[in-house]
C-alpha positions in Angstrom: 3.1 1.8 -44.5 1.9 3.7 -41.6 3.3 7.3 -41.6 4.8 7.1 -38.1 8.5 7.6 -38.3 10.5 9.0 -35.4 13.8 8.8 -33.7 14.6 6.9 -30.5 15.7 9.9 -28.4 12.3 10.2 -26.8 12.3 6.7 -25.3 15.7 6.3 -23.7 14.2 4.4 -20.8 12.7 1.7 -23.1 15.2 1.5 -25.9 14.6 -1.4 -28.3 18.3 -2.2 -28.0 17.7 -3.4 -24.4 15.5 -6.1 -25.9 17.8 -7.4 -28.6 20.4 -10.1 -27.9 22.9 -8.6 -30.3 23.2 -5.5 -28.2 23.3 -7.3 -24.8 27.0 -6.5 -24.4 26.5 -2.8 -24.6 26.2 -0.8 -21.4 23.5 1.8 -21.0 25.9 4.7 -21.7 26.8 3.2 -25.1 23.2 2.5 -25.9 22.3 6.1 -25.1 25.1 7.4 -27.3 23.9 5.5 -30.4 20.2 6.0 -29.8 20.2 9.0 -32.3 21.0 6.6 -35.1 17.8 4.6 -34.7 14.7 5.3 -36.8 11.4 3.9 -35.6 8.7 2.8 -38.1 5.3 1.4 -37.3 3.3 -1.1 -39.4 -0.3 -2.2 -39.2 -1.4 -5.9 -39.4 -1.0 -7.2 -43.0 1.4 -4.5 -44.1 4.6 -5.7 -45.9 7.8 -4.6 -44.1 10.0 -5.9 -46.8 9.2 -7.9 -49.9 11.2 -10.7 -51.4 13.6 -9.3 -54.0 13.6 -5.8 -52.6 16.8 -4.0 -52.2 17.4 -2.4 -48.8 20.2 -0.9 -46.8 18.8 -1.4 -43.4 18.7 -3.9 -40.6 15.3 -4.1 -38.9 14.7 -4.9 -35.3 11.3 -5.8 -34.0 10.5 -3.6 -31.0 6.9 -4.8 -30.5 4.5 -7.1 -32.2 5.3 -10.1 -34.4 5.8 -10.8 -38.1 6.0 -13.7 -40.4 8.8 -14.3 -43.0 7.7 -16.4 -46.0 8.4 -17.4 -49.6 6.0 -18.9 -52.1 6.5 -22.5 -53.1 6.4 -23.5 -56.8 2.8 -24.6 -56.3 1.9 -21.2 -55.1 1.6 -22.2 -51.4 2.9 -19.8 -48.8 5.8 -21.4 -46.9 6.5 -19.6 -43.6 10.2 -19.7 -42.7 10.5 -17.7 -39.5 8.3 -15.9 -37.0 10.0 -12.7 -35.9 8.8 -11.1 -32.6 10.1 -8.7 -30.0 13.9 -8.7 -29.9 14.4 -10.5 -33.3 16.0 -8.8 -36.3 16.3 -9.3 -40.0 18.0 -7.6 -43.0 21.5 -8.6 -41.9 22.3 -9.7 -45.4 22.1 -6.1 -46.4 24.8 -5.0 -44.1 27.9 -6.2 -46.0 26.6 -6.6 -49.5 24.0 -5.6 -52.0 21.9 -8.8 -51.7 18.2 -8.5 -52.2 15.7 -9.7 -49.6 15.5 -13.5 -49.5 11.9 -13.5 -48.2 8.9 -11.3 -47.6 8.2 -10.1 -44.0 4.6 -9.2 -43.2 3.2 -7.8 -39.9 0.9 -10.3 -38.1 -0.3 -7.5 -35.8 0.6 -3.9 -35.2 4.4 -3.9 -35.2 6.9 -1.4 -34.0 10.4 -1.5 -35.6 13.8 0.1 -35.1 16.0 0.5 -38.1 19.7 1.2 -38.8 21.0 2.0 -42.2 23.9 0.0 -43.5 26.4 2.9 -43.1 25.2 3.5 -39.5 25.4 -0.2 -38.6 28.9 -0.7 -40.1 30.1 2.2 -38.0 28.6 0.5 -35.0 30.5 -2.7 -35.8 33.8 -0.8 -36.0 33.2 0.8 -32.6 31.6 -2.2 -31.0 33.0 -5.4 -32.6 31.3 -7.6 -30.1 28.0 -6.8 -31.8 29.3 -8.7 -34.9 30.1 -11.7 -32.7 26.5 -11.7 -31.3 25.1 -11.4 -34.8 27.0 -14.5 -35.9 25.7 -16.3 -32.8 22.1 -15.3 -33.5 22.3 -16.2 -37.2 23.8 -19.6 -36.3 20.8 -20.3 -34.0 18.5 -19.2 -36.8 20.1 -21.4 -39.4 20.0 -24.4 -37.0 16.2 -23.8 -36.5 15.6 -23.5 -40.2 17.6 -26.7 -40.9 15.6 -28.5 -38.3 12.4 -27.3 -39.8 13.3 -28.4 -43.3 14.5 -31.7 -42.0 11.4 -32.3 -40.0 9.2 -31.8 -43.1 10.9 -34.7 -44.8 11.7 -37.0 -41.9 9.8 -36.4 -38.7 6.2 -37.4 -38.5 3.4 -34.8 -38.2 2.8 -35.4 -34.4 6.4 -34.8 -33.6 6.5 -31.6 -35.7 3.4 -30.2 -34.1 4.6 -31.1 -30.6 8.0 -29.5 -31.2 6.4 -26.3 -32.6 4.0 -26.0 -29.7 7.0 -26.3 -27.3 8.9 -23.7 -29.3 5.9 -21.3 -29.1 5.5 -22.1 -25.4 9.1 -21.0 -24.7 8.7 -17.8 -26.7 5.1 -16.8 -26.2 3.9 -18.8 -23.3 2.9 -17.6 -19.8 2.5 -19.7 -16.7 -1.1 -20.4 -15.8 -2.7 -22.4 -12.9 -3.3 -25.4 -15.1 -0.2 -25.2 -17.3 1.3 -22.9 -19.9 -0.9 -20.5 -21.8 0.3 -19.8 -25.4 -0.8 -16.8 -27.4 -0.3 -18.2 -30.9 1.6 -15.8 -33.2 -0.1 -17.4 -36.2 -3.6 -18.5 -37.2 -4.3 -22.3 -37.5 -3.8 -22.0 -41.2 -0.6 -20.1 -40.7 0.7 -22.8 -38.4 -0.2 -25.4 -41.0 1.8 -23.4 -43.6 4.7 -23.2 -41.2 4.7 -26.9 -40.8 4.0 -27.7 -44.4 0.8 -29.6 -43.8 -2.9 -28.9 -44.6 -5.1 -27.0 -42.3 -7.4 -30.0 -42.0 -4.5 -32.2 -40.8 -3.5 -29.5 -38.4 -7.0 -29.2 -36.9 -7.3 -33.0 -36.7 -4.0 -33.4 -34.8 -4.8 -30.5 -32.4 -8.1 -32.1 -31.7 -6.4 -35.4 -31.0 -4.0 -33.8 -28.6 -6.9 -32.1 -26.9 -8.9 -35.4 -26.5 -5.8 -37.0 -25.0 -5.6 -34.2 -22.4 -2.3 -32.8 -23.6 -3.6 -29.4 -24.6 -6.8 -27.4 -24.5 -7.9 -24.9 -27.1 -9.0 -21.7 -25.2 -9.6 -19.5 -28.3 -8.6 -19.6 -31.9 -5.4 -17.8 -31.0 -4.8 -19.3 -27.5 -3.8 -22.8 -26.5 -3.2 -24.2 -23.0 -0.6 -26.9 -22.6 -1.9 -29.1 -19.8 0.6 -32.0 -19.9 4.0 -30.6 -20.7 5.8 -33.9 -20.2 3.5 -35.7 -22.7 4.1 -33.0 -25.3 7.9 -33.3 -24.8 7.6 -37.1 -25.4 5.5 -36.5 -28.5 8.1 -34.1 -29.8 10.8 -36.7 -29.2 12.8 -34.4 -27.0 14.7 -35.0 -23.8 14.6 -32.5 -21.0 
């Protein structure tokens, strides 16, 4: 791990808590008052932030960069469960019990994190109970997303799954461009294939098909332009 650990008191104008939904109900005064509880840690690409089975007493908030959370399938294949990026958090299972980490979290690029210990965070929940409500809301959204992912692996066809994931990435990582929505992919093509539970060859073939149909355009290995948003919505089987 990068030896770059520091408190949050130096960055009150850009506190990570401003970027996190679970702290959205706090006013600036409250945020400043609890800033001294936060510890920052930086990680380089490829570094493990937490490993499956580890014991930890901290909740980790992504302040910058992105990470992947994954487990290994019985056949040894890496199965990506979540992509955590700016504003996301993990480690909530450590707050109220001694559970071990359910998955490994690895930095996909240089990552900045903010951390609270269990004791610190429990004190926050006592003083600001609305934070607990927001955590429940965020975890509910996360569980729904995971359930949809698992269901799609067994039921939805590959085209639908790819279309849905591209729309999800567009909402989270996309920027408006003259010709459509430009997505900076948080994963490599192989990583996306692992996320969807398909082979890289199948992933490449399906993206090539979408490109030939004028739905998307590959700009670089890590950048895709969505040209026909409505067509992608139809492929994903969604209604807007």
